[in-house]
C-alpha positions as a printed Julia matrix, in Angstrom:
66×3 Matrix{Float64}:
  0.0    0.0     0.0
  2.84   2.38    0.79
  4.48   1.87   -2.62
  1.26   2.76   -4.39
  1.12   6.06   -2.5
  4.71   6.91   -3.42
  4.08   6.19   -7.11
  0.88   8.22   -7.04
  2.59  11.22   -5.42
  5.52  11.09   -7.83
  3.25  10.83  -10.88
  1.07  13.7    -9.65
  4.1   15.91   -9.08
  5.76  14.97  -12.37
  2.63  15.75  -14.41
  2.35  19.09  -12.6
  6.01  19.92  -13.3
  5.57  18.9   -16.95
  2.64  21.29  -17.42
  4.56  24.0   -15.56
  7.46  23.69  -18.02
  5.03  23.66  -20.96
  3.36  26.82  -19.64
  6.77  28.47  -19.16
  7.74  27.58  -22.72
  4.53  29.02  -24.13
  4.96  32.19  -22.07
  8.5   32.57  -23.34
  7.33  32.1   -26.93
  4.52  34.56  -26.21
  7.06  37.18  -25.21
  9.46  36.56  -28.1
  7.83  34.92  -31.12
  4.07  34.55  -31.04
  2.63  37.18  -28.7
 -1.06  36.29  -28.64
 -0.85  32.6   -29.55
  1.79  31.81  -26.89
 -0.15  33.43  -24.07
 -3.42  31.77  -25.15
 -1.76  28.37  -24.89
  0.15  29.21  -21.71
 -2.94  29.95  -19.62
 -4.58  26.48  -19.96
 -1.23  24.76  -19.42
 -0.69  26.8   -16.25
 -4.18  25.97  -15.02
 -3.56  22.26  -15.7
 -0.33  22.5   -13.71
 -2.1   24.12  -10.77
 -4.81  21.45  -10.96
 -2.33  18.57  -10.79
 -0.36  20.17   -7.97
 -3.54  20.62   -5.91
 -5.24  17.31   -6.84
 -6.18  15.15   -3.9
 -4.76  11.66   -3.46
 -6.76   8.55   -2.62
 -8.16   8.3     0.91
 -5.58   5.62    1.73
 -2.71   7.9     0.65
 -3.82  11.08    2.43
 -1.69  12.27    5.34
 -3.79  12.08    8.47
 -3.46  14.86   11.05
 -4.25  13.74   14.56
């Protein structure tokens, strides 16, 4: 059970980091190459990154506060 939680946390964080890098790349291209198109693609990628960083884990993987 513990290994499943570790894999789930790593996958959640890696997907969030991936979308964060994608959003950063689109923002950089929005500044330099494609002003409107880059920013229009950066916003959904940034929102997806925020979603995956804040997504809840399974009940068995949640950290319980006593």
